[in-house]
N, C-alpha and C positions, 0 to 999 in steps of 0.2 A: 485240636488241632489240624485233623483232618479238617470241622468247619472249615476254619480258617484256609485254608487250604483249594477246599470247594468254594468258596466265597474270591480268590486268588482268580481257579480257573475260571471263572462265568468273567468275568470282567477283561482278564486279558483275549481269552477266545470271542466275545460280542461279535464281533466283526465279523467273524465265520458262523456264527450261530443267524444272523443277522442275515446274512447274506445265504445261506439255505431255506428260513424264513419266508425272504424277498422270493429265492425261485420256486420254492413249492406253491406260493402265493399265488405266481406267474401264471401254472400251469393249470391250479386248484381255479382258479375265475378265470379261462378262455385267453388269458391277454397273450401264452405263448402254446403255440396248437400242439392238441394230442392226439395221434390217429389210433383205430383197432387195426387187429388182422384179420385176414378175409377167413381165418378157419381158425379155431379153440386154441389159447395158449395158455401156459403153463408159467407163471416166471417161480423157480427159485431164486431167495437173495436172502439177502442179511441185513443188518445197520449199520455192523460193524466191518471193520478190514480185516473179511481174511478170519477160518477159523472156526470156523461153525461150522465147517462141514456138507456142504452145495453140491460138490459131484457127488458121494457118495450116494446125499441124497436126490440128485438124479439121478445115478443108475437104478435107485430103488426103486422111484418114480416111473422107470423105462421098464421095469422088471411087471411092475403091477397092469400098465399099461398091456404089453405083449401077452401077457399071460390072461390076461378078460376076454371075452369074449368079444364086448364092443371095438375094441383096439388093434385086438391079434391077427385083424388082413387086412388092418389102412396103414395106409403112406406116414412114418411119424418121424421125426423132423428132432435134431438137436441144435440150436443156433449161441454160439458163446460169441464172444470177443476175441482170443485167442492172445489173453493176459500176454505180453512180452515178446509177442513174437514179429519176429522182422520183415511179414510181406503185410501189404497195404491191399485190401478192400475186401471183397467176398471173394473167397475162399471154400472152396469142395475140400473135407478132410478127408485122406486117402489110409487106410489101414499104413501103408508099407510108406508114409512121408518122416517130416522130421519135427522137432519140437521149434524148430528156427522157423521153419513153413506157419505150422498152425496151431503153436500154442502147445503143453503137455496136458493140459486135463481133454482138451478135445478128441486130442489121439487119445488119452484112455481110455475116452467114453467108446469112439470110436472103433477100436481094437477089442472090447469087450461086447459089441452091442453091433457087429458088422451087415447087419440086415437094416437098420437104423440110418440117415441120411445124417453126416453131421459137417454143421459148417461153421464159419466166424467170420463175421463183421461185426466193424466197431458200431456201423448204423445199424442198427439191431430193429426200424425199421424198414429200409431199402431190404435188410435180409430178409426178413420174412417173405416180403412183396416179392423176392426172385425164389423163395421156398414154394411159395404158393403160386408159380408162378412161370418156371424156370425158361420159357423162354426168352424173358429179360436178359437174359445171362448172356443173351447174342450182342446185346448193347452195350453192356453191362463195361465199360471201359477201364478201368483198374482191377478187372478179374481178366484172373490167368487161365482164358480153357484152355480144353483138351478134349480129347475124344471121349475119353470116357468120365466126365462130367456130367452125363446124360442123367437124370433124376427125374421121377414122378412129382405131381404135386404135391404136396406135402397135404395131410387133414389133420396133423396136427399140431402143431410145434412144442418145444419144452423148451422154455428160454433160461440157461444159466448164468444167472449174476445179473439180474434185467431191472432190481427191484429202483436203484436211483438212475432208470435212464424212461425219465419222464415225459420222452417223447412217444412213448409208443406203451397206452393202460393195456394187458394183461387181461384175460379171462380169470382167473385164476392167481392170485398173490399167495405163497405158501413161504413163509417167514421164517428162518430158521436165527436160536436164541443158544447161546453156548453156555451150557448147565454153570461149566466151572468159570464162569463169567457174567452176569449176573449184570445188564443193561444199565440198574436204577443206582447202580456205583459205581458204571465207568464214567466218563471226563468223552467228550469231543479228541480229535483227533486235533495235533500232535500229542496234551498230557495223555488221553488215554487209547481207544485201539473203537470211539463211534469215531463214522463219518456221516454220518445221517442220524436228525432229529428223532430221538425215542416216540417222540411220539407220532409217528409215521407207524408206527405198531398198529394201530386203528385201520390201514388201510387192506391189511392181512385180512385175509379171508380162511386160511389155516396158521395156527401159529405150531414150531415145534420149538420141544425146545429139544437140544441137541446133547451127545458127548454123558447124558446123565450117568449116576453107576448103572447096576444089573438088573436092581429093584428100590420103588420108593413108594411109603405108604402116603398113602388118598390124602392125609392131612399136610405133607407137602407138594403135592400137589392143585391144591386147592390154595395153598398159598405160593408156589409160583404164580395161582391162574389170578392171583390178588394184584402182586408183585409188576404185573402187564395187564392192569388196565380191566381186569375180569372178573363180574363177580358172580353170583352163584353156579361156579361151576362145577359141573359132577363129574365124579371120573366113571361114571359106569356110562355116559350119553357123550360123554369128553367134551361138551361143549359149554360155551360160559355166555356171559350178557355185556358189551363192551358198554363204554360210556356211552355211546350210541346211540345204546338200548337194540342193538343186531344182533343176534348169534354165531356163535365166530369156534371153531374146534379149537382146540390145546392135544398134543400128543407127545410126547416124550419118549426119545430115542437116543441108543446107545452104540455102541463100536462098535462089529465084533472083526477079530483080526482071523487071519486062518494061516493055517502053515508055509515056513516059509518054501517059498519059488525059484526054480531058477531065472537066471536073466539071460544067461550065453546057455547056447543048445553044450557050449564044452564043461558044463560047469560038474560039479564031484560031485552027488547027494549024500555021499559021507559027510558033506561038514554042514550039512544040514544039521547034525545031529552032534554037530563040536559042543562043548563045554564055554569056554572062549567066543563071544563077539563082538568085531567092530562097525558101528551105528554110525550112521551119517545119512542127515537129513538139507532137502531145503522145504518146510514145509513152515507153515506159521508157529504152529505147536505140538512138539513130537510125545508131549510127557507119555499121553496111552500108548504111544507105541512102546516107551522108554520101556513104562512096566510093563507090558503084555511081553515083550521079550527075556526082561529082568526074572521073567517066570523059570524059563528051561535055562536059562546063560545068564554066564557073567558077565560085563558088558566089560569091557577091558579099554577101548578106547570109544570115545564120539564126538564125532564135528556135528557139527551147530553150522548153519548156514540159512542166509533167509531166503523169504516165500519165493517160489521160484525160481531158485539159484540154478548160475549158467553153467555148470560144471568147466573147471578147466586144465588143461593140465597141469599146473599147481596143487588142484585138489590130487588129481588121480595120482601124485608122485606122495603127498602127503597121507593115503589112503593106502597108499605101497610100503612106505615106510613102517606105519603101524603093520601092515600082515607080517615085516620081518624084524619087529618085534614080537610077535606072538603067532608061531607061523601054521598053528594048531586051528587057527580064529577062524572063525565064518565071518563074511561082511555081507552087512544087509543096510533094506533103505528100502524105501516108500513106494508104493506102484508107480506115484506121483514123477517119483526124481528118476525112477527107472526107465521111464521115458526119454530123457536130460542125455541119460549117459549112453545108451543105448544110440545116440547123434554122434558120440564121439567116437574119432578112430584111433587103430594103434593102440586100445585098453589091453596091458598087458595080461601073458595068460596067468601068470600067480594072483592076476584079482579075476578072470572068467571064472576059473574053477571054481570062485568058492565064492561069488559074489551071484547074492538070491533079495529079492522081493517081496513085501509083507502084504501079501492080500486085504482090503479091509471092504466091509461092507457095514450100513447100519441097518438095526431093527429094533423094533418097540419093544416097550419093555413087556406088553403081553399078547397072547393073540387074541386077547379081546380088542384093544387096541389098535392091532395091525388089521381089524377086518371093519373098522369103524373107520378107519382111513380109506380103504380102500373103497368102501361102498360110500361114504361122504362125496370122493373125489371122480369116483366113477359118476356118481348121479348127477351131480354138475356138469361135469363133461356130454354126458346124457341130454341136457337143459340147452348149451350151448353150442351141441352139436347140432339138435333140434333149428335151433334157431338161425345159426348158421347156413346151414340148407336151407 
């Protein structure tokens, strides 16, 4: 049954497959131009349509850079497309800004890292150029400029979700794969979640299997390495050899959730200890979040929305009805959804006092892996930084 479905899948999706092959052929053979940035760049991407944890990993990389001797005193920038924002062109993200103007994930990053320049632009080549040469912002036609848009030239740029943006070649590609959705068992859109060809994993410098259980045996890691096209993988060095004979890093990360944090200043902290909980989220997959919250709360109502969902008054009314059915329940959502909720006006007081977010971080399965990742990333950047200088 599965074999027949897979064969049918390949036949129906052949036009999409050939389109992707042709696109990559054009970039790989110089038919379409590929540019590089004037400073080192780190791309955090995947080959699936969401759900691998790019933003938490971007935040983890920023923490690694900011605590290092090499980059703590340099000007670091993050460039994102700003998914589903209504604005166009290049924008410098402001902490007091809105999701409508900047997108939920860039706004979340800016609030966590106020000292980092965060920008959005669909054109990553142009976006990087402006971040490296801020004076060009004066002549950018589609950018909305203001007096507080003065930024220092970037010394390094982290590209959030730019692996499919072939017109820009990153210095280092970090590609994420969801532990719960192995790519070798997945299909191209719309039958699966793959938005790119699995063979493009060979372009990764660092592979990360995300959303893993808290512990994996070495045999499981070696098996994963084989399925991702790496042979002779050594869990001690976190390295394997790909089909091209190139050495690559492979790491495994898990999700860490923190205790409930209030969204509004009016929140009553006592609700965080309620046994009942109403959950709503607009992310690709909220199963890990639901499992975490279920340890200490009984989830009496669960509202699931599409990824990057724009909340409406109707959604708020539905959540408010659930609150009235369960008057002692706390209302919880994700960090990303929190940004969109803060954009809404006239949130009822009954919701403000009991509405909380769940902070998220990613961590390596061992201190050993964390050390190898940080040392490997910083070593590679050191070489690039020397070349760019």
